[in-house]
C-alpha positions in Angstrom: -63.7 141.1 6.1 -61.0 143.6 3.8 -62.5 145.6 1.5 -61.2 143.9 -2.3 -60.1 146.8 -4.8 -59.7 146.1 -8.5 -57.0 148.3 -10.1 -57.7 148.1 -14.4 -55.0 150.0 -16.3 -54.2 147.5 -19.3 -50.9 148.2 -20.4 -50.1 151.6 -18.8 -49.7 149.4 -15.8 -46.1 150.1 -15.0 -44.5 150.5 -11.5 -44.1 154.5 -11.5 -47.9 155.1 -12.1 -49.3 152.3 -9.6 -47.2 153.5 -6.1 -50.5 154.9 -4.6 -52.0 151.8 -4.7 -49.2 149.7 -3.7 -48.6 151.5 -0.6 -52.5 151.7 0.5 -52.4 147.5 0.0 -49.6 147.5 2.1 -50.4 149.5 4.8 -53.6 149.5 5.5 -55.4 145.9 6.6 -58.9 146.4 5.5 -58.4 147.4 1.9 -56.9 144.8 0.1 -55.9 145.3 -3.8 -55.4 144.0 -7.1 -53.7 145.0 -10.3 -54.6 143.8 -13.5 -52.2 144.7 -16.4 -52.7 143.3 -20.0 -51.5 140.2 -22.0 -49.1 141.5 -23.3 -47.7 143.8 -21.4 -45.7 147.1 -22.0 -44.0 147.0 -18.4 -42.1 144.8 -15.9 -44.1 144.5 -12.6 -42.1 141.6 -10.9 -40.6 144.2 -8.3 -44.2 145.5 -6.9 -45.2 144.2 -3.7 -48.7 144.1 -5.1 -50.8 141.0 -5.8 -51.1 141.5 -10.2 -53.0 139.6 -12.5 -53.3 139.6 -16.4 -56.0 140.2 -18.8 -56.1 139.2 -22.5 -55.6 142.7 -24.4 -57.2 141.8 -28.1 -56.4 144.9 -29.8 -52.9 144.4 -28.4 -52.3 140.9 -29.9 -51.3 141.6 -33.4 -47.7 142.7 -34.3 -47.4 143.0 -38.2 -45.9 145.2 -40.5 -42.7 146.5 -38.3 -45.5 147.4 -36.3 -45.9 146.0 -32.2 -49.9 146.3 -31.2 -50.6 147.1 -34.6 -54.6 147.2 -34.3 -54.8 149.3 -31.0 -52.2 151.4 -33.1 -54.5 151.6 -35.9 -57.2 152.4 -33.4 -55.4 155.5 -31.1 -54.5 157.1 -34.8 -57.9 157.6 -35.7 -59.1 158.5 -32.1 -61.2 155.3 -31.6 -62.0 153.6 -28.5 -59.0 151.2 -27.5 -57.5 148.6 -25.0 -60.6 145.5 -24.7 -59.7 143.8 -22.5 -61.8 139.9 -21.5 -62.2 138.7 -17.9 -63.6 142.4 -16.7 -67.1 140.6 -15.7 -65.7 138.1 -13.1 -62.9 141.2 -12.1 -66.7 143.2 -11.3 -68.2 140.1 -9.7 -64.9 139.4 -7.2 -64.1 143.0 -5.9 -66.2 145.8 -4.1 -64.6 148.1 -6.5 -62.9 148.6 -9.8 -60.8 151.6 -10.8 -60.4 152.0 -14.1 -57.6 154.6 -16.2 -59.2 156.8 -18.4 -62.9 157.2 -19.4 -62.7 156.6 -23.1 -60.9 153.0 -22.8 -63.1 150.3 -24.3 -62.6 148.6 -21.0 -63.6 151.3 -18.9 -66.9 151.4 -20.8 -67.5 147.8 -20.5 -66.7 147.8 -16.7 -69.4 151.0 -16.0 -71.9 148.8 -18.0 -71.2 145.4 -15.2 -70.9 147.6 -12.4 -74.1 149.9 -13.7 -75.9 146.2 -12.7 -74.3 145.3 -9.4 -73.1 146.5 -6.6 -69.4 147.2 -7.1 -68.5 150.6 -7.1 -66.7 152.4 -10.2 -63.7 154.7 -9.3 -62.1 156.1 -12.6 -58.6 157.9 -12.9 -59.1 160.4 -15.5 -55.7 162.2 -16.4 -56.9 163.7 -20.0 -57.1 167.4 -19.3 -58.3 168.9 -22.2 -62.1 169.3 -22.1 -63.4 168.6 -25.3 -65.8 166.2 -27.6 -63.9 164.0 -29.2 -63.6 163.9 -33.0 -65.6 160.7 -33.6 -68.9 159.9 -32.0 -68.4 156.5 -30.8 -65.3 157.9 -28.6 -67.8 160.2 -26.9 -70.5 157.5 -26.2 -68.4 155.5 -24.2 -66.9 158.7 -22.8 -70.6 159.9 -21.7 -71.3 156.0 -20.2 -67.9 155.9 -18.3 -69.1 159.5 -16.4 -73.2 158.5 -15.9 -71.7 155.2 -14.3 -69.2 156.5 -12.1 -69.2 156.8 -8.8 -66.3 158.8 -7.9 -63.4 160.2 -10.0 -59.6 160.7 -8.9 -57.2 163.0 -11.4 -53.6 164.2 -10.7 -54.3 167.9 -11.4 -57.1 170.7 -11.1 -56.2 170.7 -15.1 -57.7 167.1 -15.4 -60.4 168.0 -13.2 -61.7 171.0 -14.8 -61.4 168.7 -17.6 -64.3 166.7 -16.2 -65.9 169.1 -15.0 -66.7 170.5 -18.6 -67.9 166.8 -19.8 -71.1 167.3 -17.2 -69.2 165.5 -14.1 -69.8 166.5 -10.3 -66.7 169.4 -9.1 -67.8 167.2 -6.1 -67.2 163.6 -7.1 -63.5 164.2 -8.5 -60.7 164.1 -5.9 -57.3 165.4 -7.1 -54.6 163.0 -6.2 -51.1 163.4 -8.2 -48.8 161.6 -9.7 -46.1 160.1 -6.9 -42.3 159.8 -6.6 -40.1 156.7 -5.6 -37.4 158.8 -3.4 -35.8 155.4 -2.6 -34.6 155.6 -6.4 -34.6 159.2 -7.0 -32.7 161.3 -4.7 -29.6 163.8 -5.0 -26.6 162.5 -6.2 -23.0 163.9 -7.2 -22.1 164.3 -11.0 -21.4 161.2 -12.4 -21.2 161.3 -16.5 -19.6 157.4 -16.7 -22.9 156.5 -14.9 -25.1 158.3 -17.3 -22.5 156.9 -20.6 -21.3 160.7 -21.1 -18.2 162.3 -21.7 -16.4 163.4 -18.7 -16.1 166.6 -19.4 -19.7 167.5 -18.9 -19.5 167.5 -15.5 -17.6 170.6 -15.7 -20.1 172.2 -17.5 -24.1 173.8 -16.6 -25.8 171.1 -17.6 -29.8 171.6 -19.0 -31.6 168.9 -18.9 -35.0 167.6 -20.6 -36.3 163.9 -20.4 -38.9 162.7 -22.6 -39.6 161.9 -26.5 -38.1 164.8 -28.3 -41.1 165.3 -30.7 -42.9 168.8 -31.6 -45.4 168.9 -28.7 -43.0 168.3 -26.2 -41.6 171.8 -27.5 -38.1 170.8 -28.8 -37.9 173.0 -31.3 -38.2 175.9 -29.6 -36.0 174.0 -26.7 -32.7 173.8 -29.2 -33.6 177.6 -30.7 -33.3 179.1 -26.6 -30.7 176.5 -26.7 -28.8 178.0 -29.5 -29.3 181.6 -28.3 -27.8 181.2 -25.2 -24.5 179.4 -26.6 -23.9 183.0 -28.3 -22.6 184.4 -24.9 -22.1 181.3 -22.9 -19.5 178.7 -23.3 -19.6 176.1 -20.8 -23.6 174.8 -21.0 -24.7 171.9 -22.3 -27.9 170.4 -23.1 -28.6 167.1 -22.3 -31.6 165.5 -24.1 -33.2 161.9 -23.1 -36.0 159.9 -25.1 -36.6 158.5 -28.6 -36.0 161.3 -31.6 -39.1 161.9 -33.5 -38.0 164.5 -35.7 -36.6 164.0 -39.5 -33.0 163.0 -39.9 -32.1 166.6 -41.7 -33.5 168.7 -38.7 -32.2 166.7 -35.9 -28.3 166.3 -37.8 -28.7 170.2 -37.9 -29.7 171.3 -34.0 -28.9 168.1 -32.1 -26.2 165.7 -33.6 -24.1 168.9 -35.2 -24.0 170.7 -31.8 -20.7 169.6 -29.8 -22.6 170.8 -26.9 -25.8 169.1 -27.0 -26.1 165.3 -26.0 -28.3 162.4 -26.6 -29.2 159.7 -25.3 -32.4 157.6 -26.6 -32.5 155.3 -23.5 -29.9 155.5 -20.2 -30.8 151.9 -17.3 -30.4 154.2 -14.5 -32.0 157.5 -15.5 -31.4 159.1 -12.2 -27.8 159.4 -12.9 -28.8 162.2 -15.4 -31.3 163.7 -13.2 -27.8 164.0 -11.0 -25.8 165.3 -14.1 -28.5 168.3 -14.5 -28.3 171.9 -12.8 -31.7 172.7 -14.4 -34.4 170.9 -15.5 -37.1 172.1 -18.4 -40.0 170.7 -19.5 -40.9 173.4 -22.5 -44.5 171.3 -23.5 -46.7 172.9 -26.0 -50.6 172.2 -26.6 -51.2 170.3 -29.8 -54.5 169.0 -31.0 -56.6 166.8 -29.1 -53.2 166.9 -26.8 -51.4 168.6 -23.0 -48.8 168.0 -21.1 -51.1 165.9 -18.1 -49.0 166.1 -15.4 -45.0 165.6 -16.1 -44.0 162.8 -13.9 -40.1 163.6 -15.0 -41.3 167.3 -12.9 -41.5 165.5 -9.5 -38.2 163.7 -10.2 -36.0 166.2 -11.0 -37.2 167.8 -7.8 -36.8 164.9 -5.9 -33.1 164.9 -7.3 -32.9 168.5 -5.6 -33.0 170.3 -9.5 -35.2 173.5 -10.2 -37.3 173.6 -13.1 -38.4 175.6 -15.8 -42.2 174.6 -17.5 -44.3 176.1 -19.7 -47.8 177.5 -18.8 -49.6 174.4 -20.0 -51.6 171.5 -19.3 -51.0 170.4 -16.0 -47.1 171.2 -14.9 -48.3 174.8 -13.6 -49.7 173.0 -11.0 -47.2 170.5 -10.1 -44.5 173.0 -9.2 -44.5 176.8 -7.9 -43.6 179.1 -9.7 -40.8 181.6 -8.2 -40.2 178.9 -5.2 -39.1 175.8 -7.0 -39.8 176.5 -10.8 -39.8 179.4 -13.6 -43.3 179.1 -15.4 -42.9 180.6 -18.5 -45.4 181.2 -21.8 -45.3 178.2 -24.4 -44.1 178.6 -27.9 -41.2 180.8 -27.0 -37.2 180.6 -27.2 -37.2 183.5 -26.2 -38.9 183.2 -22.8 -37.2 179.7 -22.6 -33.9 181.3 -23.2 -34.1 184.5 -20.5 -35.4 181.5 -18.1 -32.6 179.4 -18.3 -30.0 182.2 -18.4 -31.3 183.7 -15.4 -30.6 180.1 -13.3 -27.2 180.0 -15.5 -26.4 183.5 -14.3 -27.9 183.7 -10.6 -26.5 180.6 -8.4 -28.1 181.2 -5.3 -31.0 181.2 -7.0 -30.9 178.2 -8.5 -29.4 177.1 -5.3 -32.4 178.3 -3.8 -35.2 176.7 -6.3 -33.7 173.8 -6.2 -33.7 173.2 -2.2 -37.2 174.2 -1.8 -38.1 171.8 -4.7 -36.6 169.0 -3.0 -38.2 170.0 0.0 -41.4 170.3 -1.8 -41.7 167.0 -3.3 -41.4 165.2 0.1 -43.7 167.2 1.3 -46.4 167.1 -1.6 -45.7 164.1 -3.5 -44.6 160.7 -1.4 -46.5 157.5 -1.8 -47.0 158.3 1.6 -48.6 161.3 1.6 -50.9 160.7 -1.7 -51.4 157.2 -0.9 -53.0 158.3 3.0 -55.5 160.9 0.9 -56.4 157.9 -2.0 -56.8 155.4 1.9 -59.8 158.3 2.8 -61.2 158.5 -0.6 -62.1 154.5 -0.8 -63.5 154.7 2.9 -65.6 157.8 1.9 -67.0 155.9 -1.0 -66.9 152.9 -0.3 -68.8 153.2 3.6 -70.6 155.7 2.7 
């Protein structure tokens, strides 16, 4: 009989974060994996080759006052446990193991208590990489309970593993399994401005690309300042920003809208077209209160497309790239450091090509569903057979 494993990720069940489980389900006949998304859900999972069921998400049901998932966002705002799912007892009873995401969610807490009363094995996929006691005692109780009952943990980087160790988790119970990238979707290609809904002239400039939300914790003010510094000496550079804007209108207008070399798109359907337009990818994240960059999935997407990257020495990204080989790692909160690294790549075509070629190979050796998925399979067999 195959081993039945349930994957519960709530509203965060999305195709690019479940490639590992899809691979294991289809590559190994002795493991059957079922994914459990939320109802309502945030992502289209119809293309996944994986059995998927849904669980009612009660604090995500209410849309009011112009806010979707109002109760959930209120709980998140005050750092309280969130994402309450129903039907968890049946999931635990029907599966040999349950793999939940994060140790501070309501559903993780409930699953931990249910698994403690049965023979069902509990795995926790922990991405949070700040070792701190939460702002409220209720969340701390949830985390301690989940950590105590979990049989083993997975985490994407050494930074997130260290956070678990600081919370009292046995280091030997934590397996580092990085996020992976879909190489069928992300690969090198020609610069095609039209495919990215951008003007043709951007095909002939040196393009600095950022993908994610435009906000403080992603370090966008430092990136914009660095770019403006570069413009004093470079007249053939462009900055492409892809993501939703969170800045006040006056700041956005001054530094983004009114700069003719800055191009901002909130969303494009074919995101790989943006990567293929870039000459270098930058992720200038900074540490914020109770948050640091966890992994930076956009990094492996960019590297898969053959782009060199510039990242700040914060959280998970320094563990995702190789400084001097695939990327340049710079100090955070420094527009000068960013400008220096970006200018270095702008001026040194040979270095840019070297880092990009290395990044292309590095992703294919370390971040494919097959490579990491085989490690996930061995992780399951180790803990379920033992």
